[in-house]
ZARO-454077 format. One record per residue (C-alpha): residue number from 0; residue in three letters; chain; x, y negated, z negated. Coordinates in Angstrom, 3 decimals, padded with zeros to 6 digits. Each point is the difference from the previous one (the first is absolute). Layout:
REC / NUM / ala / A / X / Y / Z
...
// end
This chain:
REC / 0 / met / A / -016.767 / -013.178 / 015.862
REC / 1 / thr / A / -000.558 / 003.734 / 000.344
REC / 2 / gln / A / 001.245 / 002.580 / -002.470
REC / 3 / ala / A / 002.442 / 001.370 / 002.592
REC / 4 / ala / A / 001.392 / -003.501 / 000.616
REC / 5 / glu / A / 000.482 / -000.576 / -003.741
REC / 6 / ser / A / 001.804 / 003.309 / -000.516
REC / 7 / leu / A / 003.788 / -000.023 / 000.103
REC / 8 / leu / A / 000.616 / 003.591 / -001.078
REC / 9 / glu / A / -002.337 / 002.998 / 000.034
REC / 10 / val / A / 000.941 / 003.257 / -001.722
REC / 11 / arg / A / -002.217 / 002.900 / 001.061
REC / 12 / asp / A / 000.025 / 003.437 / -001.671
REC / 13 / leu / A / 003.692 / -000.213 / -000.893
REC / 14 / arg / A / 001.485 / 003.258 / -001.302
REC / 15 / val / A / 003.588 / 000.546 / -001.157
REC / 16 / arg / A / 001.189 / 003.461 / -000.993
REC / 17 / phe / A / 003.419 / 001.143 / -001.211
REC / 18 / pro / A / 000.644 / 003.747 / 000.458
REC / 19 / val / A / 001.416 / 001.929 / -002.952
REC / 20 / phe / A / 002.538 / 002.783 / 000.621
REC / 21 / gly / A / 001.094 / 002.731 / -002.387
REC / 22 / gly / A / 001.537 / 003.441 / -000.269
REC / 23 / val / A / 003.292 / 001.351 / 001.271
REC / 24 / leu / A / -000.935 / -000.635 / 003.638
REC / 25 / leu / A / -001.491 / -003.426 / -000.764
REC / 26 / arg / A / -003.390 / 000.836 / 001.408
REC / 27 / arg / A / -002.861 / -002.435 / -000.200
REC / 28 / thr / A / -001.878 / 000.684 / -003.221
REC / 29 / gly / A / -002.346 / -002.973 / -000.134
REC / 30 / glu / A / -000.384 / -003.677 / 000.680
REC / 31 / ile / A / -000.414 / -003.255 / -001.886
REC / 32 / arg / A / -002.994 / -001.924 / 001.326
REC / 33 / ala / A / 001.287 / -003.408 / -001.056
REC / 34 / val / A / -002.576 / -001.930 / 002.041
REC / 35 / asp / A / -003.162 / 001.910 / 000.823
REC / 36 / gly / A / -002.183 / -001.844 / 002.486
REC / 37 / ile / A / -000.142 / -003.664 / -001.018
REC / 38 / ser / A / -001.486 / -002.812 / 002.084
REC / 39 / phe / A / 000.014 / -003.765 / -000.511
REC / 40 / thr / A / 000.249 / -003.281 / 001.884
REC / 41 / leu / A / 002.292 / -002.960 / -000.650
REC / 42 / arg / A / -001.289 / -003.335 / 001.241
REC / 43 / arg / A / 002.000 / -003.049 / 000.978
REC / 44 / gly / A / 001.151 / -002.045 / -002.996
REC / 45 / glu / A / -001.391 / 002.333 / -002.672
REC / 46 / thr / A / 001.595 / 002.107 / -002.706
REC / 47 / leu / A / -001.103 / 003.611 / -000.384
REC / 48 / gly / A / 001.037 / 001.563 / -003.298
REC / 49 / leu / A / 000.792 / 003.743 / -000.106
REC / 50 / val / A / -000.184 / 001.098 / -003.620
REC / 51 / gly / A / 000.307 / 003.312 / -001.791
REC / 52 / glu / A / 002.203 / 001.889 / -002.439
REC / 53 / ser / A / 003.391 / 001.398 / 000.960
REC / 54 / gly / A / -000.155 / 002.783 / 002.577
REC / 55 / cys / A / -003.314 / -001.033 / 001.561
REC / 56 / gly / A / 001.586 / -000.622 / 003.419
REC / 57 / lys / A / -000.138 / -003.788 / 000.217
REC / 58 / thr / A / 003.733 / -000.472 / 000.663
REC / 59 / thr / A / -000.060 / 002.768 / 002.602
REC / 60 / ala / A / -002.896 / -001.743 / 001.733
REC / 61 / gly / A / 002.003 / -003.251 / 000.092
REC / 62 / arg / A / 003.027 / 001.745 / 001.470
REC / 63 / ala / A / -002.188 / 001.710 / 002.580
REC / 64 / ile / A / -001.258 / -003.402 / 001.159
REC / 65 / ile / A / 003.520 / -001.272 / 000.685
REC / 66 / asn / A / 000.852 / 003.385 / 001.557
REC / 67 / val / A / 003.120 / 000.933 / -001.992
REC / 68 / leu / A / -001.083 / 003.388 / -001.352
REC / 69 / gln / A / 001.456 / 001.934 / 002.940
REC / 70 / ala / A / 003.424 / -001.497 / -000.726
REC / 71 / met / A / -000.304 / 000.867 / -003.710
REC / 72 / ser / A / -001.241 / 003.579 / 000.500
REC / 73 / tyr / A / 000.056 / 001.472 / 003.493
REC / 74 / arg / A / -002.345 / 002.815 / -001.049
REC / 75 / val / A / -002.793 / -002.323 / -001.081
REC / 76 / glu / A / -003.314 / 000.533 / 001.798
REC / 77 / ile / A / -002.012 / -003.132 / 000.807
REC / 78 / ser / A / -003.413 / -000.127 / 001.645
REC / 79 / gly / A / -002.655 / -002.638 / 000.461
REC / 80 / his / A / 000.237 / -003.466 / 001.507
REC / 81 / ile / A / 001.540 / -003.324 / -001.046
REC / 82 / tyr / A / -001.283 / -002.607 / 002.423
REC / 83 / tyr / A / 001.944 / -003.247 / 000.022
REC / 84 / his / A / -001.622 / -002.901 / 001.859
REC / 85 / his / A / 003.039 / -001.574 / 001.657
REC / 86 / pro / A / -000.469 / -003.174 / 002.088
REC / 87 / ser / A / 000.775 / 002.089 / 003.094
REC / 88 / gly / A / -002.578 / 002.667 / -000.882
REC / 89 / cys / A / -000.914 / 002.736 / -002.468
REC / 90 / val / A / 002.650 / 002.659 / -000.681
REC / 91 / asp / A / -000.089 / 003.184 / -002.100
REC / 92 / leu / A / 003.099 / -000.189 / -002.205
REC / 93 / ala / A / -000.428 / 003.590 / -001.211
REC / 94 / ala / A / 000.647 / 001.303 / 003.515
REC / 95 / leu / A / 003.232 / -001.944 / 000.570
REC / 96 / gln / A / 003.491 / 001.442 / -000.226
REC / 97 / arg / A / 002.922 / -001.969 / -001.424
REC / 98 / arg / A / 000.993 / -001.797 / 003.225
REC / 99 / ala / A / -003.586 / -000.860 / 000.949
REC / 100 / met / A / -000.695 / -001.318 / -003.511
REC / 101 / arg / A / 002.895 / -002.453 / 000.011
REC / 102 / pro / A / -001.793 / -002.888 / 001.809
REC / 103 / phe / A / -002.686 / -000.019 / -002.721
REC / 104 / arg / A / 002.266 / 000.160 / -003.060
REC / 105 / ala / A / 000.485 / -003.757 / 000.015
REC / 106 / asp / A / -003.772 / -000.398 / -000.521
REC / 107 / ile / A / -000.297 / 002.465 / -002.904
REC / 108 / gln / A / 002.482 / -000.292 / -002.856
REC / 109 / met / A / 000.255 / 001.482 / -003.493
REC / 110 / val / A / 000.928 / -001.253 / -003.462
REC / 111 / phe / A / 001.314 / 002.913 / -002.037
REC / 112 / gln / A / -000.700 / 000.911 / -003.600
REC / 113 / asp / A / 003.466 / -000.044 / -001.556
REC / 114 / pro / A / 001.899 / -003.265 / 000.559
REC / 115 / phe / A / 003.142 / 001.609 / -001.430
REC / 116 / ser / A / 000.304 / 002.840 / 002.552
REC / 117 / ser / A / -001.642 / -001.529 / 003.086
REC / 118 / leu / A / 002.851 / -002.498 / 000.596
REC / 119 / asn / A / 003.387 / 001.105 / 001.333
REC / 120 / pro / A / 002.541 / -000.869 / -002.743
REC / 121 / arg / A / 002.804 / -000.256 / 002.574
REC / 122 / lys / A / -001.657 / -002.801 / 001.969
REC / 123 / thr / A / -000.525 / -003.648 / -000.824
REC / 124 / val / A / -003.459 / -001.540 / -000.230
REC / 125 / gly / A / 000.550 / -001.655 / 003.359
REC / 126 / gln / A / 000.803 / 003.341 / 001.642
REC / 127 / ile / A / -002.967 / 001.742 / -001.662
REC / 128 / val / A / -002.590 / -002.591 / 001.019
REC / 129 / gly / A / 001.564 / -000.523 / 003.419
REC / 130 / glu / A / 000.137 / 003.689 / 000.957
REC / 131 / pro / A / -003.601 / 000.160 / 001.358
REC / 132 / leu / A / 000.722 / -003.103 / 002.095
REC / 133 / arg / A / 003.090 / 001.642 / 001.474
REC / 134 / val / A / -001.908 / 003.179 / 000.863
REC / 135 / his / A / -003.344 / -001.373 / 001.195
REC / 136 / thr / A / 000.819 / -003.426 / 001.463
REC / 137 / arg / A / 002.462 / -001.565 / 002.405
REC / 138 / ala / A / 000.804 / -002.915 / -002.295
REC / 139 / ser / A / 003.581 / -001.207 / -000.089
REC / 140 / ala / A / 002.146 / 000.216 / -003.128
REC / 141 / ala / A / -000.613 / -003.666 / -000.756
REC / 142 / glu / A / -003.769 / 000.392 / 000.453
REC / 143 / arg / A / -000.035 / 003.048 / -002.253
REC / 144 / glu / A / 001.929 / -001.849 / -002.693
REC / 145 / glu / A / -002.421 / -002.922 / 000.145
REC / 146 / arg / A / -002.986 / 002.356 / -000.172
REC / 147 / val / A / 001.460 / 001.834 / -003.011
REC / 148 / arg / A / 000.552 / -003.250 / -001.907
REC / 149 / ser / A / -003.558 / -001.078 / 000.806
REC / 150 / leu / A / -001.426 / 003.311 / -001.233
REC / 151 / leu / A / 001.940 / -000.163 / -003.271
REC / 152 / gly / A / -001.456 / -003.436 / -000.581
REC / 153 / lys / A / -003.532 / 001.308 / 000.651
REC / 154 / val / A / 000.346 / 002.713 / -002.662
REC / 155 / gly / A / 001.397 / -002.381 / -002.610
REC / 156 / leu / A / 003.722 / 000.745 / 000.305
REC / 157 / ser / A / 002.837 / -002.360 / 000.836
REC / 158 / pro / A / 001.392 / 000.069 / 003.562
REC / 159 / gln / A / 003.449 / 000.116 / -001.608
REC / 160 / his / A / -000.758 / 003.553 / -001.161
REC / 161 / val / A / 000.699 / 001.441 / 003.473
REC / 162 / thr / A / 003.568 / 000.936 / -000.940
REC / 163 / arg / A / -000.891 / 001.767 / -003.251
REC / 164 / tyr / A / -000.580 / 003.723 / -000.538
REC / 165 / pro / A / -003.128 / 001.708 / -001.458
REC / 166 / his / A / 001.657 / 000.824 / -003.341
REC / 167 / glu / A / 000.282 / -003.722 / -000.713
REC / 168 / phe / A / -003.796 / -000.419 / -000.171
REC / 169 / ser / A / -002.741 / 000.930 / -002.451
REC / 170 / gly / A / -002.777 / 002.453 / 000.851
REC / 171 / gly / A / -002.461 / -002.732 / 000.919
REC / 172 / gln / A / 002.568 / -001.729 / 002.203
REC / 173 / arg / A / 000.815 / 003.274 / 001.747
REC / 174 / gln / A / -003.660 / 000.536 / 000.779
REC / 175 / arg / A / -000.125 / -003.498 / 001.465
REC / 176 / ile / A / 002.913 / 000.994 / 002.241
REC / 177 / gly / A / -001.969 / 003.090 / 001.061
REC / 178 / ile / A / -002.993 / -002.189 / 000.829
REC / 179 / ala / A / 002.222 / -002.363 / 002.021
REC / 180 / arg / A / 001.349 / 002.978 / 001.952
REC / 181 / ala / A / -003.534 / 001.203 / 000.736
REC / 182 / leu / A / -000.968 / -003.452 / 001.280
REC / 183 / ala / A / 003.068 / -000.423 / 002.202
REC / 184 / thr / A / -001.675 / 001.151 / 003.218
REC / 185 / ser / A / -003.248 / -001.954 / -000.641
REC / 186 / pro / A / -002.131 / 003.127 / -000.508
REC / 187 / arg / A / -003.780 / 000.125 / 000.186
REC / 188 / ile / A / -000.333 / 002.837 / -002.550
REC / 189 / val / A / 001.999 / 000.602 / -003.183
REC / 190 / ile / A / -000.225 / 003.309 / -001.876
REC / 191 / ala / A / 000.807 / -000.811 / -003.641
REC / 192 / asp / A / 000.840 / 003.270 / -001.795
REC / 193 / glu / A / -000.397 / -000.755 / -003.721
REC / 194 / pro / A / 002.160 / -003.139 / 000.361
REC / 195 / val / A / -000.363 / -001.081 / -003.650
REC / 196 / ser / A / -000.133 / 003.290 / -001.925
REC / 197 / ala / A / 003.727 / -000.128 / -000.869
REC / 198 / leu / A / -000.141 / -003.621 / -001.201
REC / 199 / asp / A / -000.829 / -001.660 / -003.325
REC / 200 / val / A / -003.560 / -001.276 / -000.385
REC / 201 / ser / A / 001.005 / -003.676 / 000.218
REC / 202 / ile / A / 002.010 / 000.676 / 003.171
REC / 203 / gln / A / -002.880 / 002.019 / 001.453
REC / 204 / ala / A / -002.226 / -003.072 / -000.055
REC / 205 / gln / A / 002.643 / -002.072 / 001.780
REC / 206 / val / A / 000.431 / 002.565 / 002.795
REC / 207 / ile / A / -003.762 / 000.460 / 000.432
REC / 208 / asn / A / -000.544 / -003.765 / 000.211
REC / 209 / leu / A / 002.854 / -000.249 / 002.493
REC / 210 / met / A / -001.565 / 002.678 / 002.213
REC / 211 / gln / A / -003.362 / -001.777 / -000.095
REC / 212 / asp / A / 001.576 / -003.338 / 000.928
REC / 213 / leu / A / 001.887 / 001.598 / 002.900
REC / 214 / gln / A / -003.188 / 001.705 / 001.187
REC / 215 / gln / A / -001.839 / -003.310 / 000.193
REC / 216 / glu / A / 002.926 / -001.769 / 001.657
REC / 217 / leu / A / 000.862 / 002.685 / 002.566
REC / 218 / gly / A / -003.374 / 001.727 / 000.506
REC / 219 / leu / A / 001.249 / 003.408 / -001.158
REC / 220 / ser / A / -002.066 / 003.133 / -000.550
REC / 221 / tyr / A / 001.006 / 002.203 / -002.942
REC / 222 / val / A / -000.465 / 003.647 / -000.879
REC / 223 / phe / A / 000.799 / -000.300 / -003.707
REC / 224 / ile / A / 000.809 / 003.343 / -001.636
REC / 225 / ala / A / -000.046 / 000.236 / -003.800
REC / 226 / his / A / -001.156 / 002.071 / -002.952
REC / 227 / asp / A / -000.894 / -003.024 / -002.164
REC / 228 / leu / A / -003.616 / -000.887 / 000.769
REC / 229 / ser / A / 000.321 / -003.407 / -001.684
REC / 230 / val / A / 002.818 / -001.057 / 002.350
REC / 231 / val / A / -001.852 / 001.341 / 003.037
REC / 232 / arg / A / -003.169 / -001.855 / -000.936
REC / 233 / his / A / 001.891 / -003.298 / -000.312
REC / 234 / ile / A / 001.443 / 000.095 / 003.523
REC / 235 / ser / A / -002.427 / 002.162 / 001.991
REC / 236 / asp / A / -003.112 / -000.874 / 001.988
REC / 237 / arg / A / -001.030 / 003.669 / 000.180
REC / 238 / ile / A / 001.117 / 003.061 / -001.942
REC / 239 / ala / A / 000.241 / 003.636 / 001.069
REC / 240 / val / A / 000.332 / 002.445 / -002.913
REC / 241 / met / A / 001.903 / 003.214 / 000.780
REC / 242 / tyr / A / 000.074 / 003.346 / -001.785
REC / 243 / leu / A / 002.004 / 003.020 / 001.207
REC / 244 / gly / A / 000.192 / -001.195 / 003.587
REC / 245 / his / A / -003.624 / -001.154 / 000.301
REC / 246 / ile / A / -001.627 / -003.422 / -000.183
REC / 247 / val / A / -002.764 / 000.325 / -002.597
REC / 248 / glu / A / -001.265 / -003.593 / -000.036
REC / 249 / met / A / 000.565 / -003.083 / 002.149
REC / 250 / gly / A / -001.522 / -003.455 / -000.078
REC / 251 / asp / A / 000.282 / -003.581 / -001.197
REC / 252 / ala / A / 002.691 / -000.383 / -002.677
REC / 253 / ala / A / -002.140 / -001.875 / -002.515
REC / 254 / glu / A / -002.942 / 002.408 / 000.348
REC / 255 / ile / A / 002.142 / 003.096 / -000.463
REC / 256 / tyr / A / 001.747 / -001.476 / -003.038
REC / 257 / asp / A / -003.174 / -001.328 / -001.644
REC / 258 / arg / A / -002.374 / 002.829 / 000.925
REC / 259 / pro / A / 001.772 / 003.200 / 001.132
REC / 260 / leu / A / -002.192 / 002.836 / 001.260
REC / 261 / his / A / 002.270 / 003.025 / 000.457
REC / 262 / pro / A / 000.896 / 001.811 / -003.279
REC / 263 / tyr / A / 003.722 / -000.217 / 000.782
REC / 264 / thr / A / -000.196 / -003.737 / 000.673
REC / 265 / gln / A / -001.921 / -000.439 / -003.248
REC / 266 / ala / A / 002.824 / 001.749 / -001.859
REC / 267 / leu / A / 002.637 / -002.181 / 001.684
REC / 268 / val / A / -001.864 / -003.204 / -000.810
REC / 269 / ser / A / -000.621 / 000.975 / -003.620
REC / 270 / ala / A / 003.718 / 000.739 / -000.451
REC / 271 / ala / A / 001.067 / -003.436 / 001.262
REC / 272 / pro / A / 000.615 / -002.480 / -002.842
REC / 273 / arg / A / -002.165 / -003.128 / 000.026
REC / 274 / pro / A / 001.572 / -002.986 / -001.819
REC / 275 / asp / A / -003.307 / -001.586 / -000.974
REC / 276 / pro / A / -000.674 / -000.265 / -003.776
REC / 277 / ala / A / -003.627 / -000.958 / 000.641
REC / 278 / ala / A / -000.701 / 003.066 / 002.128
REC / 279 / gly / A / -000.073 / 002.418 / -002.916
REC / 280 / arg / A / 001.186 / 003.574 / -000.015
REC / 281 / thr / A / -001.287 / 002.344 / 002.690
REC / 282 / arg / A / -000.087 / 003.754 / -000.139
REC / 283 / arg / A / 002.798 / 001.574 / 002.005
REC / 284 / ala / A / -000.913 / 002.795 / 002.413
REC / 285 / arg / A / 002.324 / 002.895 / -000.757
REC / 286 / leu / A / 000.698 / 002.667 / 002.612
REC / 287 / ala / A / 000.471 / 003.652 / -000.923
REC / 288 / gly / A / 002.988 / 001.984 / 001.202
REC / 289 / asp / A / 002.832 / -001.001 / 002.300
REC / 290 / val / A / 000.199 / -000.919 / 003.662
REC / 291 / pro / A / -000.078 / 003.243 / 002.049
REC / 292 / ser / A / 003.007 / 000.931 / 002.114
REC / 293 / pro / A / -000.227 / -001.315 / 003.591
REC / 294 / ile / A / 001.125 / 003.464 / 001.139
REC / 295 / his / A / -003.049 / 001.648 / -001.617
REC / 296 / lys / A / -002.703 / -002.612 / 000.256
REC / 297 / pro / A / -003.485 / 000.881 / -001.283
REC / 298 / ser / A / -002.597 / 000.903 / 002.580
REC / 299 / gly / A / -002.604 / -002.597 / 000.853
REC / 300 / cys / A / 000.396 / -003.216 / -001.971
REC / 301 / ala / A / 003.613 / -000.276 / -001.184
REC / 302 / phe / A / -001.109 / -001.849 / -003.135
REC / 303 / arg / A / -002.567 / 002.566 / -001.149
REC / 304 / thr / A / 002.376 / 001.793 / -002.424
REC / 305 / arg / A / 000.237 / -003.195 / -002.084
REC / 306 / cys / A / -003.322 / -001.623 / 000.775
REC / 307 / pro / A / -002.461 / -000.495 / -002.890
REC / 308 / ile / A / -003.041 / 000.299 / 002.328
REC / 309 / ala / A / 001.239 / 002.875 / 002.201
REC / 310 / arg / A / -002.556 / 002.528 / 001.233
REC / 311 / arg / A / 000.224 / 003.390 / 001.645
REC / 312 / glu / A / -000.719 / -001.585 / 003.385
REC / 313 / cys / A / 003.179 / -002.104 / -000.259
REC / 314 / ala / A / 002.126 / 003.080 / 000.811
REC / 315 / ala / A / -001.749 / 000.664 / 003.307
REC / 316 / ala / A / 001.304 / -002.845 / 002.183
REC / 317 / val / A / 002.003 / -003.215 / -000.097
REC / 318 / pro / A / -002.528 / -002.798 / -000.588
REC / 319 / pro / A / 000.044 / -002.628 / 002.786
REC / 320 / leu / A / 000.205 / -003.721 / -000.607
REC / 321 / glu / A / -003.561 / -001.314 / -000.022
REC / 322 / leu / A / -001.148 / -003.607 / -000.056
REC / 323 / arg / A / -001.573 / -000.866 / -003.335
REC / 324 / glu / A / -000.596 / -003.408 / -001.561
REC / 325 / gly / A / 002.287 / -001.721 / 002.468
REC / 326 / arg / A / 002.985 / 002.332 / -000.272
REC / 327 / leu / A / 001.085 / 003.495 / 001.076
REC / 328 / val / A / -000.121 / 002.720 / -002.679
REC / 329 / ala / A / 000.956 / 003.685 / 000.312
REC / 330 / cys / A / -002.361 / 001.341 / -002.674
REC / 331 / pro / A / -003.717 / 000.737 / 000.485
REC / 332 / tyr / A / -000.614 / 000.217 / -003.769
REC / 333 / ser / A / 001.690 / -003.189 / -001.217
REC / 334 / glu / A / -001.974 / -002.775 / -001.671
// end
């Protein structure tokens, strides 16, 4: 099977910029380069983890893939390509307007971060999970009701819960409802935007295991967005590490976690707790300073102001991702 045949989604040089206006006349004074030229491929049946600290652009990248940024901010500027390999042919989602995007929304769904605000409190569970079926399918009311009950059973909830409201459920149960809603239209791709960050640790494991079971059963492909590298490693086949809108390292999940190459990835890995008494204590890589403002990003490598191995040459140009030891790394001086 060729690489093109394996690929389900290809993101090429994606850039997302939010203009900033100020002054009495509200003139444009700058821009926030939330996503600054990232590229990656999602293959059929795999999980790609997008990891990085808050503000690195990973959530914006996920929302750009499902093409909802224009509805959230009409002034947003998006460039690049998002190629989706649909059974009928390849389509560039980034170039589609709202009406043209609608036929593909059933194939690409999203699980949101906060299970407490992502569910409409005025609707029952049956209405929430059945809404995508009403919009994207021609199923009858009876067929939708049967599908909703089946989905609730798949995510570990009782079919009798269809008449209840979100406030009657715990956080973990609400996230299961969100997952059931995302699966309603039998999608091929699910964008999971930090789906367990608002949950207790014990509940996190249950939701992650549920997502893995559903992936094997339904053949799903995940883009799993998180800031916790331990969670991402557990569920992901490959990991892409982001910093200030750039991907700085991308490769096999186990290799990146066990032997990171980029200085920022090394700092992330060293900060992740490892519950292994036999492993011994490891020295934590501490970064100097704070994350720069996305409005005034440093020239060249965005990480150079905090990097322990930065050189004068790092300010000249943005380092490209280069293949090294089986993964892509955006640092020519890393070891």
